[in-house]
C-alpha beads as a LAMMPS data file, in Angstrom:
LAMMPS data file: protein, C-alpha beads

305 atoms
304 bonds

1 atom types
1 bond types

-500.0 500.0 xlo xhi
-500.0 500.0 ylo yhi
-500.0 500.0 zlo zhi

Masses

1 110.0

Atoms # bond

1 1 1 322.026 378.308 207.895
2 1 1 318.262 378.867 207.558
3 1 1 315.987 376.000 208.589
4 1 1 313.799 374.677 205.873
5 1 1 311.189 372.234 207.078
6 1 1 310.447 369.292 204.936
7 1 1 306.812 369.161 203.875
8 1 1 305.296 365.686 204.020
9 1 1 303.359 364.294 201.095
10 1 1 299.686 363.539 201.457
11 1 1 298.943 360.022 200.390
12 1 1 295.227 360.663 200.477
13 1 1 295.512 363.515 198.027
14 1 1 297.606 361.451 195.586
15 1 1 295.078 358.621 195.663
16 1 1 292.160 361.024 195.289
17 1 1 293.576 362.081 191.917
18 1 1 294.307 358.509 190.777
19 1 1 290.918 357.111 191.731
20 1 1 289.240 360.243 190.384
21 1 1 290.682 359.608 186.952
22 1 1 289.641 355.993 187.143
23 1 1 286.042 356.836 188.176
24 1 1 285.689 359.484 185.511
25 1 1 286.965 357.258 182.780
26 1 1 284.742 354.468 183.892
27 1 1 281.651 356.689 183.673
28 1 1 282.622 358.227 180.303
29 1 1 283.498 354.850 178.725
30 1 1 280.148 353.418 180.012
31 1 1 278.278 356.217 178.277
32 1 1 280.299 355.993 175.066
33 1 1 279.990 352.203 174.824
34 1 1 276.195 352.424 175.492
35 1 1 275.756 355.190 172.917
36 1 1 277.400 353.152 170.144
37 1 1 275.437 350.054 171.139
38 1 1 278.134 347.884 172.697
39 1 1 276.773 348.075 176.217
40 1 1 273.160 347.616 177.320
41 1 1 271.437 350.302 179.309
42 1 1 271.185 348.332 182.650
43 1 1 274.908 347.416 182.481
44 1 1 275.807 351.043 181.683
45 1 1 273.825 352.286 184.692
46 1 1 275.547 349.680 186.894
47 1 1 278.926 350.989 185.765
48 1 1 277.978 354.538 186.393
49 1 1 276.643 353.751 189.908
50 1 1 280.008 352.001 190.592
51 1 1 281.772 355.149 189.355
52 1 1 279.586 357.282 191.639
53 1 1 280.440 355.070 194.642
54 1 1 284.163 355.484 193.887
55 1 1 283.639 359.229 193.426
56 1 1 282.233 359.462 196.942
57 1 1 285.421 357.803 198.249
58 1 1 287.476 360.176 196.092
59 1 1 285.746 363.157 197.517
60 1 1 286.504 362.007 201.054
61 1 1 290.171 361.533 200.192
62 1 1 290.396 364.996 198.674
63 1 1 288.887 366.459 201.877
64 1 1 291.518 364.692 203.896
65 1 1 294.214 366.062 201.574
66 1 1 292.867 369.633 202.136
67 1 1 292.770 369.037 205.850
68 1 1 296.437 367.868 205.933
69 1 1 297.477 370.824 203.780
70 1 1 295.846 373.262 206.146
71 1 1 297.105 371.837 209.434
72 1 1 300.545 370.453 208.723
73 1 1 301.283 371.911 205.283
74 1 1 301.410 368.554 203.516
75 1 1 301.935 368.598 199.757
76 1 1 298.936 367.536 197.687
77 1 1 296.760 370.613 197.216
78 1 1 296.656 370.306 193.410
79 1 1 296.007 366.606 193.613
80 1 1 293.187 367.088 196.090
81 1 1 291.609 369.763 193.905
82 1 1 291.855 367.550 190.792
83 1 1 290.250 364.591 192.577
84 1 1 287.494 366.835 193.955
85 1 1 286.637 368.172 190.490
86 1 1 286.563 364.771 188.886
87 1 1 284.395 363.429 191.659
88 1 1 281.943 366.316 191.256
89 1 1 281.731 365.810 187.542
90 1 1 280.327 362.404 188.359
91 1 1 278.316 363.057 191.467
92 1 1 276.393 366.138 190.203
93 1 1 274.682 364.448 187.257
94 1 1 274.052 361.298 189.314
95 1 1 272.681 363.494 192.145
96 1 1 270.302 365.300 189.741
97 1 1 269.054 361.931 188.489
98 1 1 268.684 360.645 192.002
99 1 1 266.563 363.714 192.892
100 1 1 264.221 363.089 190.033
101 1 1 264.027 359.401 190.992
102 1 1 262.855 360.420 194.475
103 1 1 260.581 363.304 193.529
104 1 1 258.874 361.885 190.474
105 1 1 256.565 358.872 190.445
106 1 1 257.999 355.463 189.511
107 1 1 256.456 355.046 186.125
108 1 1 257.917 354.318 182.704
109 1 1 254.841 354.590 180.466
110 1 1 253.135 357.972 179.820
111 1 1 249.930 358.626 177.857
112 1 1 247.857 361.759 177.190
113 1 1 244.742 359.543 177.436
114 1 1 244.840 357.944 180.875
115 1 1 241.412 356.280 180.556
116 1 1 241.994 354.671 177.131
117 1 1 245.672 354.861 176.104
118 1 1 246.465 353.871 172.490
119 1 1 247.669 350.284 172.087
120 1 1 251.058 349.438 170.590
121 1 1 250.967 348.330 166.966
122 1 1 254.128 346.351 167.651
123 1 1 255.032 345.518 171.258
124 1 1 258.405 347.032 172.235
125 1 1 261.145 344.517 172.744
126 1 1 261.813 344.349 176.497
127 1 1 264.882 342.508 177.773
128 1 1 264.947 341.343 181.403
129 1 1 267.762 342.637 183.527
130 1 1 268.704 343.354 187.130
131 1 1 266.537 346.499 186.962
132 1 1 262.930 345.753 188.139
133 1 1 260.027 346.575 185.782
134 1 1 256.318 346.672 186.409
135 1 1 253.259 346.773 184.207
136 1 1 253.030 350.317 182.821
137 1 1 249.314 350.056 181.983
138 1 1 248.377 349.365 185.614
139 1 1 245.568 351.725 186.697
140 1 1 247.511 352.623 189.788
141 1 1 250.399 353.783 187.653
142 1 1 247.995 355.909 185.519
143 1 1 246.735 357.604 188.648
144 1 1 250.321 358.483 189.571
145 1 1 250.711 360.032 186.174
146 1 1 247.611 362.124 186.651
147 1 1 248.988 363.567 189.883
148 1 1 252.492 364.261 188.595
149 1 1 251.876 365.247 184.950
150 1 1 248.461 366.892 184.903
151 1 1 249.645 369.142 182.029
152 1 1 250.273 366.148 179.746
153 1 1 246.977 366.097 177.696
154 1 1 246.022 365.593 174.138
155 1 1 245.435 368.308 171.506
156 1 1 242.367 369.124 169.492
157 1 1 242.865 370.877 166.106
158 1 1 240.240 372.597 163.951
159 1 1 241.151 370.785 160.823
160 1 1 240.822 367.564 158.761
161 1 1 242.774 364.537 159.812
162 1 1 244.841 364.371 156.683
163 1 1 246.198 367.889 157.269
164 1 1 247.071 367.096 160.910
165 1 1 248.659 363.775 159.846
166 1 1 251.046 365.547 157.427
167 1 1 252.119 367.944 160.231
168 1 1 252.685 364.962 162.672
169 1 1 254.809 363.177 160.108
170 1 1 256.802 366.386 159.414
171 1 1 257.569 366.992 163.110
172 1 1 258.560 363.349 163.607
173 1 1 260.842 363.536 160.595
174 1 1 262.450 366.709 161.971
175 1 1 263.168 364.870 165.221
176 1 1 264.635 361.934 163.194
177 1 1 262.270 359.349 164.738
178 1 1 262.353 355.891 163.064
179 1 1 258.954 354.694 161.869
180 1 1 257.948 351.241 163.162
181 1 1 254.350 350.636 162.033
182 1 1 251.229 352.590 161.168
183 1 1 247.535 352.069 160.555
184 1 1 245.305 354.181 158.392
185 1 1 248.121 356.366 157.085
186 1 1 248.269 355.121 153.493
187 1 1 244.586 355.941 152.817
188 1 1 244.952 359.406 154.191
189 1 1 248.162 360.481 152.452
190 1 1 247.091 358.970 149.116
191 1 1 246.518 361.805 146.722
192 1 1 248.128 364.437 148.860
193 1 1 251.459 364.271 146.953
194 1 1 251.792 364.815 143.172
195 1 1 251.849 361.699 141.062
196 1 1 255.455 361.100 140.158
197 1 1 254.658 358.565 137.404
198 1 1 252.370 361.061 135.640
199 1 1 254.994 363.738 135.829
200 1 1 257.600 361.402 134.397
201 1 1 255.285 360.427 131.503
202 1 1 254.629 364.095 130.672
203 1 1 258.412 364.817 130.824
204 1 1 259.033 361.932 128.418
205 1 1 256.688 363.371 125.826
206 1 1 258.970 366.410 125.408
207 1 1 261.916 366.049 123.089
208 1 1 265.402 367.076 123.957
209 1 1 265.087 370.365 121.904
210 1 1 262.153 371.502 124.058
211 1 1 259.393 370.667 121.434
212 1 1 256.663 368.142 121.880
213 1 1 257.243 364.721 120.303
214 1 1 253.950 363.414 118.786
215 1 1 255.182 359.881 118.753
216 1 1 255.807 359.908 122.527
217 1 1 252.694 361.872 123.487
218 1 1 250.468 360.178 126.068
219 1 1 247.189 358.705 124.707
220 1 1 244.053 360.279 125.961
221 1 1 242.023 358.149 128.433
222 1 1 238.263 358.134 128.682
223 1 1 236.826 360.380 131.403
224 1 1 235.939 358.286 134.472
225 1 1 232.257 358.253 135.426
226 1 1 232.792 359.608 138.930
227 1 1 229.169 360.739 139.374
228 1 1 227.895 357.120 139.477
229 1 1 230.814 355.697 141.425
230 1 1 230.587 355.868 145.229
231 1 1 233.576 357.489 146.927
232 1 1 235.394 355.451 149.485
233 1 1 235.208 357.188 152.850
234 1 1 238.509 358.227 154.368
235 1 1 239.459 356.619 157.709
236 1 1 238.577 358.630 160.797
237 1 1 241.643 357.506 162.717
238 1 1 245.351 356.799 162.263
239 1 1 248.118 355.252 164.368
240 1 1 251.781 355.897 163.982
241 1 1 254.463 354.102 166.058
242 1 1 258.084 355.393 166.182
243 1 1 261.224 354.553 168.098
244 1 1 264.102 356.811 168.921
245 1 1 266.985 357.433 171.290
246 1 1 267.868 360.435 173.371
247 1 1 270.676 362.611 172.010
248 1 1 273.297 362.347 174.723
249 1 1 272.528 359.301 176.785
250 1 1 271.048 357.166 173.978
251 1 1 268.082 355.991 176.060
252 1 1 265.727 353.953 173.789
253 1 1 262.148 355.276 173.583
254 1 1 258.987 353.952 171.983
255 1 1 256.392 356.462 170.867
256 1 1 252.793 355.991 169.606
257 1 1 250.669 358.815 168.128
258 1 1 246.893 358.379 167.655
259 1 1 244.779 360.750 165.487
260 1 1 241.027 360.661 165.791
261 1 1 238.681 362.749 163.634
262 1 1 235.594 364.031 165.396
263 1 1 233.227 365.997 163.101
264 1 1 235.417 368.918 161.871
265 1 1 238.210 368.552 164.411
266 1 1 241.070 366.081 164.876
267 1 1 242.227 364.919 168.281
268 1 1 245.871 363.903 168.837
269 1 1 246.948 361.526 171.621
270 1 1 250.425 360.314 172.411
271 1 1 252.015 357.533 174.353
272 1 1 255.760 357.236 175.228
273 1 1 257.628 354.492 177.055
274 1 1 261.157 353.653 178.036
275 1 1 262.373 350.076 177.619
276 1 1 264.647 349.692 180.749
277 1 1 263.778 349.960 184.339
278 1 1 260.634 351.089 186.163
279 1 1 261.377 354.818 186.269
280 1 1 261.751 357.209 183.351
281 1 1 262.954 360.179 185.423
282 1 1 260.386 362.381 183.681
283 1 1 261.804 361.727 180.239
284 1 1 258.616 360.418 178.564
285 1 1 256.604 363.467 179.765
286 1 1 259.316 365.814 178.388
287 1 1 259.264 363.992 174.977
288 1 1 255.458 364.296 174.712
289 1 1 255.472 367.940 175.890
290 1 1 258.118 368.909 173.403
291 1 1 256.454 367.176 170.497
292 1 1 253.049 368.629 171.109
293 1 1 254.566 372.105 171.442
294 1 1 256.236 371.662 168.047
295 1 1 253.050 370.382 166.541
296 1 1 251.162 373.409 167.927
297 1 1 253.677 375.691 166.232
298 1 1 253.359 373.885 162.901
299 1 1 249.537 374.021 163.120
300 1 1 249.470 377.453 164.504
301 1 1 246.017 378.947 164.580
302 1 1 243.997 375.756 164.672
303 1 1 244.972 374.274 168.003
304 1 1 242.306 373.840 170.656
305 1 1 241.895 372.403 174.064

Bonds

1 1 1 2
2 1 2 3
3 1 3 4
4 1 4 5
5 1 5 6
6 1 6 7
7 1 7 8
8 1 8 9
9 1 9 10
10 1 10 11
11 1 11 12
12 1 12 13
13 1 13 14
14 1 14 15
15 1 15 16
16 1 16 17
17 1 17 18
18 1 18 19
19 1 19 20
20 1 20 21
21 1 21 22
22 1 22 23
23 1 23 24
24 1 24 25
25 1 25 26
26 1 26 27
27 1 27 28
28 1 28 29
29 1 29 30
30 1 30 31
31 1 31 32
32 1 32 33
33 1 33 34
34 1 34 35
35 1 35 36
36 1 36 37
37 1 37 38
38 1 38 39
39 1 39 40
40 1 40 41
41 1 41 42
42 1 42 43
43 1 43 44
44 1 44 45
45 1 45 46
46 1 46 47
47 1 47 48
48 1 48 49
49 1 49 50
50 1 50 51
51 1 51 52
52 1 52 53
53 1 53 54
54 1 54 55
55 1 55 56
56 1 56 57
57 1 57 58
58 1 58 59
59 1 59 60
60 1 60 61
61 1 61 62
62 1 62 63
63 1 63 64
64 1 64 65
65 1 65 66
66 1 66 67
67 1 67 68
68 1 68 69
69 1 69 70
70 1 70 71
71 1 71 72
72 1 72 73
73 1 73 74
74 1 74 75
75 1 75 76
76 1 76 77
77 1 77 78
78 1 78 79
79 1 79 80
80 1 80 81
81 1 81 82
82 1 82 83
83 1 83 84
84 1 84 85
85 1 85 86
86 1 86 87
87 1 87 88
88 1 88 89
89 1 89 90
90 1 90 91
91 1 91 92
92 1 92 93
93 1 93 94
94 1 94 95
95 1 95 96
96 1 96 97
97 1 97 98
98 1 98 99
99 1 99 100
100 1 100 101
101 1 101 102
102 1 102 103
103 1 103 104
104 1 104 105
105 1 105 106
106 1 106 107
107 1 107 108
108 1 108 109
109 1 109 110
110 1 110 111
111 1 111 112
112 1 112 113
113 1 113 114
114 1 114 115
115 1 115 116
116 1 116 117
117 1 117 118
118 1 118 119
119 1 119 120
120 1 120 121
121 1 121 122
122 1 122 123
123 1 123 124
124 1 124 125
125 1 125 126
126 1 126 127
127 1 127 128
128 1 128 129
129 1 129 130
130 1 130 131
131 1 131 132
132 1 132 133
133 1 133 134
134 1 134 135
135 1 135 136
136 1 136 137
137 1 137 138
138 1 138 139
139 1 139 140
140 1 140 141
141 1 141 142
142 1 142 143
143 1 143 144
144 1 144 145
145 1 145 146
146 1 146 147
147 1 147 148
148 1 148 149
149 1 149 150
150 1 150 151
151 1 151 152
152 1 152 153
153 1 153 154
154 1 154 155
155 1 155 156
156 1 156 157
157 1 157 158
158 1 158 159
159 1 159 160
160 1 160 161
161 1 161 162
162 1 162 163
163 1 163 164
164 1 164 165
165 1 165 166
166 1 166 167
167 1 167 168
168 1 168 169
169 1 169 170
170 1 170 171
171 1 171 172
172 1 172 173
173 1 173 174
174 1 174 175
175 1 175 176
176 1 176 177
177 1 177 178
178 1 178 179
179 1 179 180
180 1 180 181
181 1 181 182
182 1 182 183
183 1 183 184
184 1 184 185
185 1 185 186
186 1 186 187
187 1 187 188
188 1 188 189
189 1 189 190
190 1 190 191
191 1 191 192
192 1 192 193
193 1 193 194
194 1 194 195
195 1 195 196
196 1 196 197
197 1 197 198
198 1 198 199
199 1 199 200
200 1 200 201
201 1 201 202
202 1 202 203
203 1 203 204
204 1 204 205
205 1 205 206
206 1 206 207
207 1 207 208
208 1 208 209
209 1 209 210
210 1 210 211
211 1 211 212
212 1 212 213
213 1 213 214
214 1 214 215
215 1 215 216
216 1 216 217
217 1 217 218
218 1 218 219
219 1 219 220
220 1 220 221
221 1 221 222
222 1 222 223
223 1 223 224
224 1 224 225
225 1 225 226
226 1 226 227
227 1 227 228
228 1 228 229
229 1 229 230
230 1 230 231
231 1 231 232
232 1 232 233
233 1 233 234
234 1 234 235
235 1 235 236
236 1 236 237
237 1 237 238
238 1 238 239
239 1 239 240
240 1 240 241
241 1 241 242
242 1 242 243
243 1 243 244
244 1 244 245
245 1 245 246
246 1 246 247
247 1 247 248
248 1 248 249
249 1 249 250
250 1 250 251
251 1 251 252
252 1 252 253
253 1 253 254
254 1 254 255
255 1 255 256
256 1 256 257
257 1 257 258
258 1 258 259
259 1 259 260
260 1 260 261
261 1 261 262
262 1 262 263
263 1 263 264
264 1 264 265
265 1 265 266
266 1 266 267
267 1 267 268
268 1 268 269
269 1 269 270
270 1 270 271
271 1 271 272
272 1 272 273
273 1 273 274
274 1 274 275
275 1 275 276
276 1 276 277
277 1 277 278
278 1 278 279
279 1 279 280
280 1 280 281
281 1 281 282
282 1 282 283
283 1 283 284
284 1 284 285
285 1 285 286
286 1 286 287
287 1 287 288
288 1 288 289
289 1 289 290
290 1 290 291
291 1 291 292
292 1 292 293
293 1 293 294
294 1 294 295
295 1 295 296
296 1 296 297
297 1 297 298
298 1 298 299
299 1 299 300
300 1 300 301
301 1 301 302
302 1 302 303
303 1 303 304
304 1 304 305
């Protein structure tokens, strides 16, 4: 009768798979609940950090399972592999975020104008939490930004401010940013779009058969004396404030855009800030860089340094 050794079961491998599922579900549920607004960002980060701590323990258990499989042939290879994969699904993104936390400066407020950043029209709502937060407008923080994000600078365009404003609003609308407040925008966009009321009045003067109806025709108005009336000067600046969230993680951002007309050019400055914590992990710089790149494409041919 052939001898068939009984292979022992690896308890470490079994627990690595169980705890791996728990850690992965904890991280995913934290992200989902935060994305739909049921969990605040600091609490979601705390849950993800707890999941990462469990994932480190799961990775150790899976290594023990592989060791026992190699030396004594214990069952649990599939369980160890499953636990290792689930642990890495958590630890790799957390490790990338940790590397950016260490390598990038600890700032949460970025501006293209370090010396004179644009002021918020409406102060962002900041809720106190366990995550520390410092003053983003501190000159020391601005110096850190100058060293880490030297390429984040404003844009000068060879064009009138109203033309640049329309492009800025179009790019912001494409990105689905939510307008919060603005200054000087109404006076600049007034007259750029066709008068809907006048178009409706002209349409009403036409009968259903396509012929003009004399009874509904608009009455002629006297020609305004524009030669003797002074023209109101257009504002030489505009401020637009938006708020948005990142696509996957749902991190809230506040964005401010300042347009300044200088002779025949328009200068565009931006400011972006996260609401939670003291470190944006480079997110604000990426938002500004992407927006200015899209604005350069829309205003192709009139961008300057």
